[in-house]
C-alpha positions in Angstrom: 131.3 64.6 105.3 129.0 67.5 106.2 130.8 70.1 108.4 129.1 71.5 111.4 129.5 75.2 110.2 127.5 74.3 107.1 124.7 72.8 109.1 124.7 75.9 111.3 124.6 78.0 108.2 121.6 76.2 106.9 119.8 76.5 110.2 120.4 80.2 110.4 119.2 80.7 106.8 116.0 78.8 107.5 115.4 80.7 110.7 115.8 84.0 108.9 113.4 82.9 106.2 110.9 81.6 108.6 110.7 84.6 111.0 111.3 87.3 108.4 108.3 86.0 106.3 106.1 85.0 109.2 103.7 87.9 108.6 105.0 90.4 111.2 105.9 93.7 109.7 108.8 94.4 112.1 110.3 90.9 111.6 110.6 91.7 107.8 113.6 93.8 108.7 115.4 90.6 109.4 115.3 89.5 105.7 118.5 91.4 104.6 120.5 89.4 107.3 120.2 86.4 104.9 123.0 87.8 102.8 125.4 87.7 105.8 124.9 83.9 106.0 125.1 83.5 102.3 128.4 85.5 102.0 129.8 83.2 104.7 129.5 80.2 102.4 132.6 78.2 101.6 131.7 77.4 98.0 128.9 77.6 95.4 127.2 74.4 96.6 127.0 75.7 100.2 125.7 79.0 98.8 123.0 77.2 96.9 121.7 75.2 99.8 121.9 78.2 102.0 119.6 80.1 99.6 117.4 77.1 99.2 116.9 76.7 102.9 116.0 80.4 103.2 113.4 80.2 100.4 111.9 76.9 101.6 111.4 78.2 105.1 110.0 81.5 103.9 107.4 79.8 101.6 106.5 76.8 103.8 102.8 77.8 103.6 102.8 76.5 100.0 102.9 72.9 101.2 99.3 73.1 102.3 98.2 76.1 100.2 99.5 74.9 96.8 98.0 71.5 97.4 94.6 73.1 97.6 95.1 75.8 94.9 96.4 73.5 92.2 93.9 70.7 92.9 90.7 70.3 91.1 88.4 73.4 91.3 86.2 73.3 94.3 88.1 70.6 96.1 89.7 71.9 99.2 91.4 68.6 100.4 95.1 69.0 100.6 97.2 67.1 98.1 100.6 66.6 99.8 102.3 65.6 96.6 101.3 68.6 94.6 101.8 70.9 97.6 105.4 69.7 98.1 106.2 69.9 94.4 104.9 73.5 94.0 106.8 74.4 97.2 110.1 72.8 96.2 110.5 73.3 92.4 110.2 77.1 92.1 112.5 77.5 95.1 115.1 75.2 93.4 115.1 77.7 90.5 115.0 80.8 92.8 118.1 79.7 94.7 120.2 79.2 91.5 121.4 82.8 91.0 122.7 82.8 94.6 124.9 79.8 93.8 126.0 80.7 90.2 127.0 84.3 91.2 128.5 83.5 94.6 132.1 84.5 95.2 134.4 86.2 97.7 135.0 89.4 95.8 133.0 92.1 93.9 129.9 91.7 96.1 128.5 95.0 94.7 128.4 93.4 91.3 127.3 89.9 92.5 124.5 91.2 94.7 123.3 93.6 92.0 123.0 90.7 89.4 121.3 88.4 91.9 118.7 90.8 93.1 118.0 91.8 89.5 117.7 88.1 88.3 115.3 87.1 91.1 113.2 90.3 90.7 112.3 90.2 87.0 111.1 87.4 84.6 111.8 84.6 84.0 113.1 83.7 87.5 111.2 86.7 89.0 108.0 85.0 88.1 108.6 83.1 91.4 110.4 86.0 93.0 108.9 85.8 96.5 110.8 86.4 99.8 113.1 89.0 98.2 115.2 90.7 100.9 114.9 94.1 99.2 111.2 94.1 100.3 112.4 95.1 103.8 113.1 98.6 102.5 109.6 99.8 103.6 110.3 98.6 107.2 113.9 99.9 107.5 113.4 103.2 105.6 109.7 104.1 105.8 108.7 107.1 103.8 112.0 107.4 102.0 110.7 106.1 98.6 113.3 105.3 95.9 116.3 106.5 98.0 115.1 104.1 100.7 115.1 101.3 98.2 118.7 102.2 97.1 119.8 102.5 100.7 118.4 98.9 101.4 120.3 97.7 98.3 123.5 99.3 99.6 122.9 97.7 103.0 122.6 94.3 101.4 126.0 94.8 99.8 127.6 96.0 103.0 126.3 93.1 105.0 128.2 90.7 102.7 131.4 92.2 104.2 130.4 91.6 107.8 133.1 89.0 108.3 135.7 91.4 106.8 135.4 94.1 109.4 136.9 97.4 108.7 136.5 101.0 110.0 134.9 102.2 106.8 132.4 99.3 106.8 131.4 100.0 110.4 130.9 103.7 109.6 128.8 102.9 106.5 126.5 100.5 108.3 126.3 102.8 111.3 125.2 105.6 109.0 122.5 103.5 107.5 121.3 102.4 111.0 121.1 106.0 112.1 119.2 106.9 108.9 116.8 104.0 109.6 116.1 105.2 113.1 115.6 108.8 111.8 113.1 107.6 109.2 111.2 105.5 111.7 111.0 108.3 114.2 109.9 110.9 111.7 107.6 108.7 109.6 104.1 110.0 109.4 101.4 108.3 107.3 100.1 110.5 104.5 96.7 111.8 105.2 94.2 109.4 103.7 92.0 110.3 100.8 88.4 109.9 102.2 85.7 107.9 100.6 87.6 104.7 99.6 86.5 101.4 101.2 87.9 97.9 100.8 85.4 95.0 101.6 86.7 91.8 103.1 84.7 88.6 102.5 84.6 85.0 103.6 83.3 83.1 100.5 84.2 79.6 99.5 85.4 78.6 96.0 82.8 78.9 93.3 81.9 75.3 92.3 78.8 75.8 90.2 76.6 78.4 88.6 74.3 78.2 91.7 77.3 79.1 93.9 78.1 82.0 91.6 74.6 83.3 91.8 74.5 83.1 95.6 77.9 84.8 95.9 76.8 87.7 93.7 73.5 88.1 95.6 75.4 88.2 98.9 77.9 90.7 97.5 75.2 92.9 96.2 73.6 93.0 99.6 77.0 93.8 101.2 77.7 96.6 98.7 74.3 98.1 99.3 74.8 98.1 103.0 78.2 99.9 102.6 76.5 102.5 100.3 73.9 103.1 103.1 76.5 103.2 105.9 79.1 105.6 104.4 78.8 109.2 103.3 80.7 110.8 100.5 81.9 107.4 99.1 84.0 107.5 95.9 85.4 104.0 95.5 84.6 100.5 96.8 87.0 97.6 96.3 86.0 94.0 96.4 88.4 91.0 96.6 89.8 89.2 93.6 87.6 86.8 91.6 84.7 86.8 94.1 82.0 87.3 91.5 83.1 84.6 89.1 82.6 85.3 85.4 81.4 88.7 84.3 78.7 87.6 81.9 75.2 88.9 80.9 73.5 87.1 83.9 75.8 88.7 86.5 75.6 92.1 84.7 71.8 91.9 85.1 72.2 91.1 88.8 74.4 94.1 89.4 72.5 96.6 87.2 70.5 98.2 90.0 73.7 98.8 92.0 75.4 100.0 88.8 72.7 102.7 88.2 72.7 103.7 91.8 76.5 104.2 91.9 76.4 106.1 88.6 73.8 108.5 90.1 76.0 108.9 93.3 79.3 109.2 91.3 80.7 106.1 93.0 83.0 103.5 91.4 82.8 99.8 92.5 85.5 97.3 91.5 84.3 93.7 91.3 86.9 90.9 91.2 86.1 88.6 88.3 87.0 87.2 84.9 85.9 88.1 81.4 86.0 85.3 78.9 87.4 86.4 75.5 86.9 83.0 73.8 86.6 79.4 74.8 90.1 79.3 76.1 91.4 82.8 77.0 90.1 85.1 79.7 91.0 88.3 81.5 91.3 88.2 85.2 91.0 91.5 87.0 88.9 94.1 88.8 85.9 95.2 86.8 84.3 98.6 87.3 80.6 99.5 87.6 79.1 102.8 88.5 80.9 106.0 87.5 83.9 104.3 85.8 81.8 101.5 84.3 83.8 99.4 81.9 87.2 100.2 83.4 89.4 97.1 84.2 92.3 96.8 86.6 94.2 94.0 85.0 95.6 91.0 86.8 99.1 91.6 85.3 100.7 88.4 86.6 98.1 85.6 86.9 99.4 82.7 88.9 101.7 80.6 86.7 100.5 77.0 86.0 97.1 77.4 87.6 95.8 80.6 85.8 98.5 81.5 83.3 99.3 78.4 81.2 99.4 79.3 77.5 101.2 76.1 76.7 98.4 73.8 78.1 96.2 72.7 75.2 92.5 72.2 76.0 92.7 74.3 79.3 91.7 77.8 79.9 94.4 80.4 80.4 94.4 83.9 81.8 96.0 86.7 79.7 99.1 88.2 81.2 100.0 91.9 81.2 103.6 91.8 82.4 104.6 95.1 80.8 101.5 97.0 82.0 102.3 99.5 84.8 99.1 98.8 86.7 98.4 102.5 87.2 95.0 104.0 86.3 93.2 107.3 86.6 90.2 106.6 88.8 88.0 109.3 90.3 90.6 111.9 89.3 93.4 110.0 91.3 96.4 108.0 90.1 95.6 104.5 91.4 98.0 101.5 91.4 96.6 98.0 91.5 98.4 94.9 92.6 96.2 91.7 92.6 96.9 88.7 94.7 100.0 86.9 93.4 101.5 90.2 92.2 101.8 91.2 95.9 104.5 88.6 96.5 106.7 89.8 93.5 109.0 92.8 93.0 108.7 94.1 89.5 104.9 94.7 89.3 104.9 97.0 92.4 108.1 98.9 91.4 106.8 99.3 87.9 103.7 100.9 89.3 105.7 103.2 91.7 107.5 104.7 88.7 104.3 106.5 87.9 104.0 108.0 91.4 100.5 106.7 92.3 98.5 108.3 95.2 96.6 105.1 96.2 97.5 101.4 96.2 94.7 99.0 95.8 95.5 95.5 96.9 92.8 92.8 96.3 93.3 89.1 96.8 91.5 85.8 97.2 93.2 83.5 99.7 90.4 80.9 100.4 93.0 78.3 99.4 95.6 79.5 101.9 93.7 79.2 105.2 95.9 78.5 108.2 99.1 79.3 106.3 101.5 82.2 106.3 100.6 83.3 102.8 97.7 85.8 103.6 99.8 87.4 106.4 102.8 87.7 104.0 100.6 89.5 101.4 99.5 91.9 104.2 103.1 92.3 105.4 104.5 93.2 102.0 101.7 95.5 100.8 102.0 97.5 104.0 105.8 97.6 103.6 105.6 99.0 100.1 102.9 101.5 101.0 105.1 102.7 103.9 108.2 103.0 101.8 106.5 105.2 99.2 104.1 106.7 101.8 100.9 106.1 99.8 97.4 105.1 100.9 96.8 101.4 101.0 93.3 99.9 100.5 93.0 96.1 100.8 90.2 93.8 100.0 90.6 90.1 100.8 88.4 87.0 100.5 89.6 84.8 103.3 
C-alpha cells in the first residue's frame, strides 16, 4: 500500500524540479530544496522515486525535444516513443546514486558522493538539473567559495527535520551571506567589441539548404561589421554553417579577408569531417584567429557521440579539454549547447579563470520546450557566480 506521505513527497519533488528548472533565474534558487524532500525518505526505494520524480519534472521538455532531435535528420515531426525513451532512461540512471547512497546518518559524506557521481562521467554525461547549479543565484559573484557554500547548504538542508540550535545558526548565516552577495553584486564591466548573433534557421536537410544558410549568415555578419565599431569578436550559433568544406570556405573567403584586415575574429558553428565516419563539432574561426577551433567537448550522446555505432558518423569527444583558449589576447571559455546543461565542463573551464564565457547553441529541435530557457538560465547563473562576461549565440 502506498502511503500518503510518500505521494506528497513525490509531488513536492516534482514541483521543485518543474519550477526550479522552468527557465526563471530566480526560481533556480529552489533547486537545493530537493535534498530536504529526499532526506525525508523512509527507505532507499522512496529516495529513488523521489529523485526520479524531480529529474523527470525538471527535464520534461525532452518528451517533445528528444523526439525531434533523435529522429531522422531534417524531420521535425515529434516521435512520442523516442521522446519518452530519451526522457525516462537517462533519468532512471541519474536517480540511482540518490537511492544507493541514501541513509539517515553521515549526510556530509552521502551528499558529497552523490553530487560527485552525478557531476562527472559516466553518470555525469546526463547530469542535468544538478542542485549545485543554484550557486550562481544564491551567492552571485562569490566564485569558488560560493560553490562551496552552496554545497554546505545542501548538506545542512538534509537535517531540516532534525532541528537544532547550531543548524539554525548555520543556515541563518548562509542566508545572510546570500542576501549580502545579492545586494552587493555588481556585474564586471563588459569587454567591448564582442557580439553574439542569434538566428532562426531550420535544420540543414540538403546541400542547397547549407548553401542558403551560409549566404544568409554571410549577409548577417557583413551587416554586423558595418553596424558596430571597434569589433573584436563575433560569435555565431552552433552548427549553423553545416560542414566546413572547400565550398563553404570559398563562400566565406571575402568576409575572412575583411576580418583579417580589421583584426576581427568570427567563430562559425560547424563540423569538420576527419574521415568518412569521424568529425569534429565546434566553433571554427575565420579572420584574425583563422584556423582556431573551440571544440564541442561533450557532443550529445547517442545522436552525435556514438563511437559504438558501426556505419554511422560520430563526433569526436574532448572530455578532458578545459575549453579555455587565448582569443584576441583574452582568456575565453567556451561551452557549446549540451555542455551548458552539465557540471564538469563549466567547472573545468573555471579552474583556468577565464575572462569571457562564450555560450553557443542550436535549439531548433527544442521549440516550445523548457530546454532553451534552461540553457539561458544556467549559463547566466555560472557567469554570475564567477562574475565573468557572458556572450550567447543561439539558433532558435
